[in-house]
Every structure is written in C-alpha cells, then in structure tokens.
C-alpha positions in Angstrom: 12.6 -5.8 4.7 15.2 -6.7 7.1 14.5 -8.3 10.5 15.0 -5.1 12.5 12.4 -3.2 10.4 9.9 -6.1 10.6 10.4 -6.2 14.4 9.8 -2.4 14.7 6.7 -2.6 12.5 5.4 -5.6 14.5 5.5 -3.6 17.7 3.4 -0.7 16.4 1.1 -2.6 14.1 -2.3 -3.8 15.1 -3.0 -7.4 14.1 -6.5 -8.7 14.0 -7.4 -12.3 14.0 -7.3 -14.5 10.9 -9.1 -13.3 7.8 -12.3 -14.9 6.8 -12.6 -16.9 3.6 -14.6 -14.1 1.9 -11.9 -11.5 2.9 -9.1 -13.7 1.5 -10.9 -14.1 -1.8 -11.7 -10.4 -2.1 -8.1 -9.4 -1.3 -6.7 -11.9 -3.7 -9.0 -10.7 -6.5 -8.3 -7.0 -5.8 -4.5 -7.6 -5.6 -4.6 -9.7 -8.7 -6.2 -6.9 -10.7 -3.6 -4.4 -9.4 -0.8 -6.8 -10.4 -2.5 -7.2 -13.8 -2.3 -3.4 -14.3 1.5 -3.7 -13.9 1.7 -6.4 -16.6 -0.8 -5.0 -19.0 -0.2 -1.4 -19.9 -2.7 -1.1 -22.8 -6.3 -0.8 -21.4 -7.8 -3.0 -24.1 -5.4 -5.9 -23.2 -6.1 -5.2 -19.5 -9.9 -5.5 -20.0 -9.5 -8.8 -21.8 -7.2 -10.2 -19.2 -9.4 -9.0 -16.3 -12.4 -10.7 -17.9 -10.4 -13.9 -18.0 -9.4 -13.4 -14.4 -13.0 -12.9 -13.3 -14.0 -16.0 -15.2 -11.4 -18.0 -13.3 -12.7 -16.7 -10.0 -16.3 -17.4 -11.0 -15.4 -20.9 -12.1 -14.2 -21.9 -8.6 -16.9 -19.9 -6.8 -19.2 -22.9 -6.2 -16.4 -25.4 -5.3 -16.6 -27.0 -1.9 -12.9 -27.0 -1.4 -12.7 -23.2 -1.5 -9.8 -22.9 1.0 -7.5 -25.1 -1.2 -8.4 -23.0 -4.2 -7.6 -19.8 -2.4 -4.3 -21.2 -1.2 -3.4 -22.2 -4.8 -4.5 -18.8 -6.0 -2.3 -17.0 -3.5 0.6 -19.2 -4.4 0.1 -18.4 -8.1 -0.2 -14.7 -7.3 3.2 -14.7 -5.5 4.7 -16.7 -8.4 3.5 -14.3 -11.0 4.1 -11.1 -9.1 5.6 -8.3 -11.2 9.2 -7.5 -10.3 8.7 -3.7 -10.5 5.0 -3.0 -9.9 3.4 0.2 -11.0 3.2 2.8 -8.3 1.3 6.0 -8.1 3.5 9.1 -8.4 3.0 10.1 -4.8 3.6 6.7 -3.3 7.1 5.2 -2.4 8.9 4.6 -5.7 6.9 7.2 -7.6 8.4 10.2 -9.2 6.7 12.7 -6.8 7.2 10.8 -3.6 8.4 13.3 -1.0 9.9 15.5 -3.7 10.5 18.6 -1.6 9.5 17.7 1.9 9.6 20.6 4.4 11.9 20.0 7.4 9.9 19.3 10.5 9.7 22.2 12.9 11.3 20.1 15.6 14.5 20.2 13.6 14.3 23.8 12.6 13.8 25.1 16.1 16.2 24.3 18.9 13.7 23.7 21.7 10.3 22.1 21.2 8.6 24.6 23.5 9.9 27.5 21.4 8.1 26.3 18.2 5.6 29.1 17.2 2.1 28.1 16.0 3.0 29.8 12.6 5.5 27.0 12.0 2.7 24.7 11.1 1.3 26.9 8.3 2.4 27.5 4.8 5.5 25.7 3.5 6.6 24.4 7.0 3.5 22.3 7.4 4.4 18.6 7.5 2.9 16.6 4.7 1.9 13.0 4.0 3.7 11.2 1.2 1.1 12.3 -1.3 1.8 16.0 -0.5 -1.4 16.5 1.5 -0.8 18.5 4.7 -1.1 16.5 7.9 -3.6 18.9 9.3 -6.0 18.1 6.5 -6.4 14.4 7.5 -7.1 12.6 10.7 -4.1 11.1 12.5 -3.3 7.6 11.2 -1.7 5.4 13.7 0.7 2.7 12.6 1.5 4.2 9.2 4.7 2.7 7.8 6.2 2.9 4.4 7.6 -0.3 2.9 10.0 0.8 0.1 10.4 -2.7 -1.1 6.7 -3.1 -1.9 6.3 0.6 -2.8 3.3 1.1 -0.6 2.3 2.5 2.8 1.0 0.0 5.4 
C-alpha cells in the first residue's frame, strides 16, 4: 500500500488500544494456520504440519517469557509468509471478485433525488465483494479492501 492509501485508511479506521497477550497469541496461531493452508495444498500434509505447529505453541505455553516468544513467532511468521497466499474466490484476488458488479444508481441516474426505489432491487442492487446484496447485511463502517494482502479490512 502506498502512503496515500494508508493515510486514507487511518482516517476512517477505528483503532483500539494495544492487544492483550492472549489476543496476540490467538491471532498468531490463526494466521499461521491460514498461511499453512497456502503452503500445504494436500490435506494430509496440512494435518501433519498443523499438528507440528500446535505442538510448537503448546511447548512455549508455560514459558514465563511469553512476550519474547510471541515477538519471535511474529517475526518468523512474516519471514515465512507465502508470496501469493490462497484467497477465497469472492475475495480480492479471487476469480469471482466483483465479476459483474452492477453500476451504482448514483452513476446511472443524473440526479440523486431522481433515483427511484426500484433502482435498488434486482440486478441494480449494490453488492458486497462476495456477491451478497448490501441490503442483506448490516452496514459495515470502515470496510476497506487491501488488494496487496488480498483481503478486506
């Protein structure tokens, strides 16, 4: 991401305080399993490698220097990150991502106050990237799509 995009995202993003130790460990483990899916295509190999990963997490579970182990684990995670991670077909980088998005009614109609209610039904209904109509989900504030990481934030 370039600096302009990061600045725009920082203005609309909601940042909570620092993560707790438990949250960091949980996110590291979950992200490590996701990354492992990109490296191991065969399920049998994935199951074996995920057992080894779980054993590594369990081995340092009782260590007193947990923060140092998490920092080392995060550094190793970024070092071994897959260059082209697997993405679901409806997410950025997937084959179905915004395949045939309908044009927004604001573009189709000249004036916003002339947009009929029927414009938001059928094929003119705006959709989320996974092709679900916007009216079927609650409004999600701060949704951005990071094409470099192939995910929505």
